[in-house]
C-alpha positions in Angstrom: 0.0 0.0 0.0 1.4 3.4 -1.0 2.5 5.6 1.8 0.3 8.6 3.0 1.5 11.9 1.5 3.5 14.1 3.8 1.1 16.2 5.9 -1.8 13.8 5.1 -3.0 15.2 1.8 -1.3 15.3 -1.6 -1.3 18.9 -2.6 -1.9 18.4 -6.3 -2.6 22.1 -7.2 -2.9 21.4 -10.9 -5.9 19.1 -10.3 -7.3 21.3 -7.6 -7.3 24.4 -9.7 -8.2 22.8 -13.1 -11.8 24.0 -12.9 -10.7 27.6 -12.7 -7.5 27.4 -14.9 -9.1 29.3 -17.8 -10.2 32.0 -15.4 -6.8 32.3 -13.9 -5.2 32.4 -17.4 -7.5 35.3 -18.4 -6.5 37.1 -15.2 -2.8 37.0 -16.1 -3.5 39.5 -18.9 -4.0 42.1 -16.2 -1.2 41.1 -13.9 2.5 41.8 -13.8 4.8 38.8 -14.0 8.0 37.1 -12.8 9.9 35.0 -15.3 11.2 32.2 -13.2 14.8 31.0 -13.1 15.6 27.4 -13.9 15.7 26.5 -10.2 12.5 28.3 -9.4 10.9 26.5 -12.4 11.9 23.1 -10.9 10.6 24.2 -7.5 7.3 25.4 -8.9 6.7 22.2 -10.8 7.1 20.1 -7.6 4.9 22.6 -5.6 2.0 22.4 -8.0 2.1 18.7 -8.7 2.3 17.8 -5.0 5.9 16.6 -4.9 6.7 19.1 -2.2 3.5 18.4 -0.2 2.4 19.9 2.2 3.7 23.2 0.5 1.2 25.1 -1.5 3.5 27.9 -2.5 6.9 29.5 -1.9 7.7 29.9 1.8 6.8 33.0 3.7 9.1 34.4 6.3 7.6 32.4 9.2 8.0 29.1 7.4 11.4 30.0 5.9 12.8 31.0 9.3 11.4 27.9 11.0 12.8 25.5 8.4 16.2 27.1 8.5 16.4 27.0 12.2 14.5 23.8 13.1 13.8 21.7 9.9 10.1 22.4 10.5 7.4 24.6 9.0 5.9 27.1 11.3 3.0 24.7 12.1 5.6 22.1 13.2 5.5 19.8 10.1 8.9 18.3 9.3 10.4 19.9 6.1 14.1 20.1 5.7 14.8 22.5 2.8 13.8 26.2 2.3 11.9 26.6 -0.9 12.0 30.3 -1.8 11.2 32.8 -4.6 14.0 35.4 -4.8 13.6 38.9 -6.3 15.6 42.1 -6.5 14.7 45.5 -5.1 14.1 46.6 -8.7 11.6 43.7 -9.1 9.8 44.8 -6.0 9.4 48.3 -7.2 8.7 47.6 -10.9 6.2 44.8 -10.1 4.7 46.5 -7.1 5.3 43.4 -5.0 3.5 44.0 -1.7 1.3 41.7 0.6 -1.9 40.9 -1.3 -0.5 41.5 -4.7 -1.1 38.8 -7.4 1.8 38.1 -9.7 2.0 35.7 -12.7 4.8 33.2 -12.6 6.0 32.4 -16.1 8.1 29.6 -17.7 11.5 31.0 -18.8 11.6 28.6 -21.8 8.3 29.6 -23.5 6.9 32.5 -21.4 3.8 30.4 -20.6 1.9 31.4 -17.5 2.1 28.5 -15.0 0.7 29.9 -11.8 -0.4 33.0 -9.9 1.1 33.8 -6.5 -0.7 35.8 -3.9 1.9 37.6 -1.9 2.0 36.9 1.8 5.1 38.9 2.5 8.4 40.2 1.1 11.4 39.7 3.4 15.2 39.8 3.6 17.3 36.9 4.8 20.8 36.3 6.1 22.9 34.6 3.4 25.6 33.5 5.9 23.1 32.0 8.3 21.3 30.1 5.6 24.6 28.8 4.3 25.8 27.6 7.7 22.5 26.1 8.9 21.3 24.6 5.7 24.5 23.6 4.0 26.8 23.3 7.0 29.3 26.1 6.1 29.6 29.5 4.5 32.1 28.0 2.0 31.9 28.9 -1.7 33.3 25.5 -2.6 29.8 24.3 -1.9 27.8 24.7 -5.1 24.7 25.9 -3.3 26.6 28.4 -1.2 28.2 29.7 -4.4 24.7 29.9 -6.0 23.4 31.7 -3.0 26.2 34.3 -3.2 26.3 34.7 -6.9 22.8 34.2 -8.2 20.1 34.5 -5.5 18.6 38.0 -5.3 18.4 39.8 -1.9 14.7 39.4 -1.1 12.3 36.5 -0.8 8.6 36.6 -1.7 6.3 34.2 0.2 2.8 33.2 -0.8 0.5 30.4 -1.9 0.1 29.8 -5.6 -2.8 28.8 -7.9 -1.9 26.5 -10.7 -2.7 27.3 -14.3 -0.8 24.5 -16.0 2.2 22.3 -15.4 5.4 23.1 -17.3 5.6 21.5 -20.7 8.3 18.9 -21.4 9.4 17.5 -24.8 11.9 15.0 -23.6 11.2 11.6 -22.1 7.5 12.5 -21.7 6.5 8.9 -21.0 8.9 8.7 -18.1 7.7 11.9 -16.4 5.1 11.1 -13.7 3.4 13.4 -11.2 3.0 12.0 -7.7 -0.7 11.2 -8.4 0.2 9.4 -11.6 3.0 7.3 -10.0 0.7 6.4 -7.1 -1.9 5.3 -9.6 0.7 3.2 -11.5 1.7 1.4 -8.3 -1.9 0.7 -7.5 -2.6 -0.7 -10.9 0.4 -3.0 -10.6 -0.5 -3.9 -7.0 2.9 -2.7 -5.8 2.4 -2.5 -2.0 6.1 -2.0 -1.1 8.3 0.3 -3.2 12.0 1.0 -2.6 13.0 4.3 -4.2 16.5 4.9 -5.4 17.8 8.5 -5.8 20.6 9.2 -8.3 22.2 12.0 -10.2 24.8 9.8 -11.8 24.9 7.1 -14.5 24.1 3.6 -13.1 26.4 0.6 -13.4 26.4 -3.0 -12.3 27.0 -2.2 -8.7 23.9 0.0 -8.6 21.8 -2.7 -10.2 23.0 -5.3 -7.7 22.4 -2.9 -4.8 18.8 -2.1 -5.8 17.9 -5.7 -6.6 19.3 -6.8 -3.2 17.3 -4.0 -1.4 14.1 -5.1 -3.2 14.5 -8.7 -2.3 15.4 -8.0 1.3 12.3 -6.0 1.7 10.0 -8.0 -0.6 9.4 -4.9 -2.6 9.7 -3.5 -6.1 12.2 -0.9 -7.2 11.6 2.7 -8.3 14.6 4.2 -10.1 13.9 7.9 -9.5 16.8 10.0 -11.0 16.9 13.8 -10.8 16.6 15.5 -14.2 16.4 19.1 -12.9 19.5 20.9 -11.6 22.3 18.8 -10.2 25.9 19.5 -9.4 27.8 21.5 -12.0 29.9 19.2 -14.1 27.6 16.2 -13.7 26.7 14.1 -16.7 23.8 15.7 -18.5 20.4 14.2 -18.0 19.8 13.2 -21.6 22.8 10.9 -21.5 21.9 9.6 -18.0 18.3 8.8 -19.0 19.6 6.8 -22.0 21.8 4.9 -19.5 18.9 4.3 -17.1 16.8 3.0 -20.0 19.6 0.6 -21.0 20.1 -0.7 -17.4 16.4 -1.3 -16.7 16.5 -4.2 -19.2 18.9 -5.9 -16.7 16.4 -6.0 -13.9 14.3 -9.1 -13.3 11.0 -8.9 -15.3 8.5 -6.7 -13.4 10.7 -5.8 -10.6 11.6 -2.2 -11.4 10.2 1.0 -12.8 11.9 4.2 -14.1 10.4 7.6 -13.5 12.1 11.0 -13.7 12.1 13.7 -11.0 12.4 17.4 -12.0 14.2 18.4 -8.8 16.7 21.2 -8.4 19.1 19.6 -6.0 20.9 21.7 -3.3 23.6 19.1 -2.5 22.8 19.7 1.2 23.8 16.2 2.5 21.8 15.3 5.6 19.1 17.9 5.2 18.8 16.9 1.5 18.4 13.2 2.4 15.4 14.1 4.7 14.0 16.2 1.9 14.5 13.4 -0.7 12.7 11.0 1.6 9.7 13.3 2.0 9.6 13.8 -1.8 9.7 10.0 -2.4 7.0 9.5 0.2 4.8 11.9 -1.7 5.5 9.9 -4.9 4.2 6.8 -3.2 7.4 5.0 -2.1 7.4 3.1 1.2 11.2 2.6 1.4 14.1 4.9 0.5 17.7 4.1 -0.1 20.1 6.6 1.6 23.6 6.3 0.4 27.0 7.0 2.0 27.5 10.8 1.9 24.1 11.1 0.3 23.8 14.3 -1.8 27.2 15.4 -0.7 29.0 18.0 -2.9 32.5 16.7 -2.4 35.4 18.6 -0.8 35.3 21.9 1.0 37.9 24.7 0.7 40.2 22.8 3.1 40.1 19.6 1.0 37.8 17.8 3.4 34.3 16.3 2.8 31.5 18.7 3.7 29.6 16.0 5.6 30.5 12.8 7.4 29.9 9.6 5.4 26.9 8.6 7.5 25.5 12.0 8.6 22.6 11.7 6.1 21.6 8.2 7.2 21.7 9.3 10.9 19.4 12.3 10.2 16.9 10.3 8.2 16.9 7.7 10.9 16.3 10.4 13.5 13.1 11.5 11.8 11.9 8.2 10.3 8.8 8.1 12.5 7.7 11.5 11.2 8.6 10.8 7.6 6.9 7.5 7.8 9.1 5.9 5.2 11.6 3.2 6.0 15.2 4.0 5.3 17.4 1.4 3.5 21.0 2.2 4.2 23.2 2.2 1.1 25.3 -0.9 1.0 28.7 -0.2 -0.6 29.1 -2.9 -3.2 32.4 -4.2 -4.5 33.3 -6.8 -7.2 34.8 -10.2 -6.4 36.6 -11.5 -9.5 36.9 -15.0 -8.1 33.1 -15.5 -8.1 32.2 -12.8 -10.8 29.7 -11.1 -8.4 29.1 -8.0 -6.4 28.9 -8.2 -2.6 28.5 -5.7 0.2 31.8 -4.6 1.5 31.0 -5.8 5.1 30.4 -9.3 3.8 33.7 -9.7 1.9 36.0 -12.4 3.4 39.3 -11.1 4.8 42.0 -11.2 2.2 39.7 -11.6 -0.8 40.7 -9.8 -4.0 38.3 -7.0 -4.9 38.1 -4.6 -7.9 36.5 -1.2 -8.2 36.6 1.9 -10.5 36.1 5.3 -8.9 33.9 8.0 -10.4 37.1 10.0 -11.2 38.7 7.1 -12.9 35.6 6.4 -14.9 35.5 10.0 -16.2 39.2 9.7 -17.1 38.5 6.6 -19.1 35.5 8.1 -20.9 37.5 11.2 -21.8 40.6 9.3 -22.9 38.7 6.5 -24.6 40.4 3.9 -22.3 38.8 0.5 -21.8 35.9 0.1 -19.3 35.6 -3.6 -18.2 32.3 -5.4 -18.4 32.6 -6.4 -14.7 32.1 -2.7 -13.9 29.4 -1.8 -16.3 27.2 -3.2 -19.1 28.1 -2.8 -22.7 24.9 -1.0 -23.5 25.6 1.5 -20.7 29.2 2.1 -21.8 28.0 2.6 -25.4 25.5 5.3 -24.3 28.2 7.1 -22.3 30.7 7.0 -25.2 28.1 8.5 -27.5 28.0 11.6 -25.3 31.6 11.7 -24.3 33.8 11.7 -27.4 37.6 11.5 -27.2 39.3 14.5 -25.6 40.5 15.9 -28.9 36.9 16.1 -30.1 35.5 17.7 -26.9 34.7 21.4 -26.7 36.2 23.8 -24.2 36.1 27.4 -23.0 39.1 29.7 -22.4 38.0 32.7 -20.4 40.4 35.7 -20.5 39.9 38.3 -17.8 41.8 41.5 -17.1 41.7 45.3 -17.3 40.6 47.1 -20.4 43.6 47.3 -22.8 45.4 44.6 -20.9 46.0 42.7 -24.1 43.4 40.1 -23.5 41.5 40.8 -26.7 44.7 40.7 -28.8 45.6 37.4 -27.1 42.1 36.1 -27.7 42.3 36.9 -31.5 45.7 35.3 -31.7 44.5 32.2 -30.0 41.6 32.0 -32.4 44.1 32.0 -35.3 46.4 29.4 -33.6 43.5 27.0 -32.9 42.1 27.4 -36.4 45.5 26.4 -37.7 45.4 23.3 -35.5 42.0 22.3 -36.9 39.8 19.5 -35.7 37.0 21.7 -34.2 35.3 25.0 -34.9 36.6 28.1 -32.9 34.4 30.8 -31.6 35.5 34.2 -30.3 33.3 36.1 -27.8 34.8 39.5 -27.1 32.8 41.3 -24.4 31.3 43.8 -26.8 30.2 41.3 -29.4 27.8 39.5 -27.2 25.8 42.6 -26.2 22.4 43.3 -27.6 22.5 46.6 -29.5 19.0 47.3 -28.4 19.8 47.1 -24.7 22.2 49.5 -23.0 24.3 47.4 -20.6 26.6 50.2 -19.5 29.1 49.8 -16.7 27.1 49.0 -13.5 28.0 45.8 -11.7 24.6 44.3 -12.4 24.8 45.2 -16.1 28.2 43.6 -16.3 26.9 40.5 -14.5 24.0 40.4 -17.0 26.5 40.5 -19.9 28.5 37.7 -18.3 25.3 35.6 -18.1 24.9 36.0 -21.8 28.5 35.1 -22.5 28.4 32.0 -20.2 25.2 30.7 -21.9 26.5 31.1 -25.4 29.9 29.7 -24.5 28.3 26.6 -22.8 26.1 25.9 -25.8 29.0 26.2 -28.3 31.3 24.0 -26.1 28.6 21.4 -25.8 28.6 21.2 -29.7 32.3 20.6 -29.6 33.6 24.1 -30.3 36.7 25.8 -28.9 35.4 29.0 -27.3 37.5 32.0 -26.4 35.8 34.6 -24.3 37.4 37.9 -23.3 35.3 39.9 -20.9 36.8 42.2 -18.3 34.8 40.3 -15.7 36.1 42.2 -12.6 34.0 40.4 -10.0 34.7 36.9 -8.6 30.9 36.2 -8.5 30.6 36.8 -12.3 33.6 34.6 -13.1 32.2 31.9 -10.9 28.8 32.2 -12.8 30.6 31.7 -16.1 32.4 28.6 -14.9 29.3 27.1 -13.3 27.2 27.7 -16.3 29.8 26.1 -18.7 30.2 23.1 -16.3 26.4 22.8 -16.0 25.4 23.2 -19.6 28.5 22.2 -21.6 28.1 18.4 -21.4 31.3 16.8 -22.6 32.4 20.3 -23.6 32.2 21.5 -20.0 36.0 22.0 -19.9 36.7 25.5 -18.5 39.9 27.4 -18.1 40.3 30.8 -16.5 43.2 32.9 -17.7 44.1 36.1 -15.8 45.8 38.6 -18.1 47.5 40.4 -15.2 49.0 43.3 -17.1 49.4 46.2 -14.6 46.9 49.0 -14.6 49.6 51.6 -15.2 50.6 49.9 -18.4 47.0 49.5 -19.6 46.3 53.2 -19.0 49.6 54.6 -20.4 49.2 52.6 -23.7 45.5 53.5 -24.1 45.5 55.1 -27.6 41.7 55.6 -27.6 41.8 57.7 -24.4 39.1 55.6 -22.6 40.9 55.7 -19.3 41.2 59.5 -19.7 37.5 59.9 -20.2 36.9 57.8 -17.1 39.3 60.0 -15.1 37.4 63.1 -16.2 34.1 61.5 -15.0 32.7 61.0 -18.5 32.5 57.3 -18.0 31.3 56.0 -14.6 31.9 52.6 -13.1 35.0 52.1 -15.1 37.1 49.1 -13.9 40.5 50.4 -12.6 39.3 53.9 -12.1 36.2 54.0 -9.9 35.4 50.3 -9.8 37.7 47.7 -8.3 39.0 44.7 -10.2 39.0 41.6 -7.9 42.1 39.6 -8.7 41.2 35.9 -9.5 42.0 33.6 -6.7 42.2 30.4 -8.7 43.2 31.2 -12.3 44.4 28.3 -14.3 47.0 30.5 -16.0 48.4 34.0 -15.3 50.0 36.0 -18.1 51.3 39.6 -18.4 52.1 41.3 -21.8 54.7 43.5 -20.1 56.9 40.5 -19.4 55.7 38.0 -22.1 55.3 38.3 -25.8 52.0 37.6 -27.4 53.4 34.6 -29.4 54.9 33.1 -26.2 51.5 33.5 -24.4 49.6 32.0 -27.3 52.0 29.1 -27.3 51.5 28.4 -23.6 47.8 28.5 -23.9 47.3 26.5 -27.1 49.4 23.6 -26.0 
């Protein structure tokens, strides 16, 4: 029997509001609107389909504060992750966002109206506090802390929503189930016990053995429920992963498993995220949930240590299991025994027995280099799907991002690199000078926000070109660390096999840049004719982790190009 939704009732707002969806859509013609970010879109989809039950909207200040401080909504219901709608002060003023206001929420992909939010409140928040309490540290090495610092706007808007329609999807439609649909599917098949498996990575033989073992131990069926929303920057893209999941489902005993996709924006919040994932799977009808070692962990912090302990997530889910009302299945680390050609849990391996394993890092190296991946580790069909998306390194795209003062020589270096890479051949080469990406119909100017907006454009274009296998050379001034981090994260997130990013600091001294400025741009800035000019009245933040540092006052352009193109 499927588990009861969290809070007692599945908050399927699309079904609830279907009788008035036409009326709501007509109302949007008179309302101002917010075009959602990719994360907000994922959150809204799971709010309105009931995946985030008992939420009926984005958290108001009382719920947000309570969740951050206590892992509970203000009414005491367990909920581990803040789900918020962030806006800027300009948004508040332009859209007249005040308590009682009704605002349309639109899909960023097609501008369709998805829902209307009735504003409860508009409030500020403490970024450092949220980072420490939710993610465990105010450390930008954590992808969600970096996201919070670099992308999240300074105000949150709380309020319940009314659903007009669910977001449209054109990929893997048959695998996309709402909680109500998946519950109905389980009921039709008479699946009374369902073990859910969360993943953001490709699956191999060890994962298959793990999930089959869990199902048999609990006399249950298996739900493979991978995330296809936002995951960790640099992860394998969801198109490739779903093809892998489809291939591996054929390896399960007939009728044991089912594949369904989850449009979740992960936060990589370790223990809190594990509780959140358990609540979500409960809403989708699962009765059991596999929690792995370092579940939803983002890797290493700035000191080179893991953000969370290996079993912190399991311990927190165990602590709240009675409230979640879903049984946790601890992830059993599986390893391969060549003597018997089988996988066994690590704690059941006889002392002295030979074992084999391939780490995630080693797998990525083999994919990029074309090295052999043995069939004891993965299935031939899975490896074939992965190789289709990960061509040899000399066929992969990449992004070179040159940053430095105006007239530092970065544009000259960029153009010279374009020539050198074209001479090498093998891939197309695209040059993105800062000014060439700007929309002539929009004045971007020199304010920090306008520069950041321009970097958003550059990062999107660069990531798409790199995904297609191009060599991309971008040459923005990019004076802020947050903007450079945005470019890197976007390329890693969207570049697929081309998500290879290299930051080059053209560290030519300001004095040289200004003294050789034949166009007199610095002079205009000194006279106050140009405001917000980097190096004059706007600071240039020196990159902390550049992959290469060059200087045209001590190196020739040919020597720099040679060092960068080899």
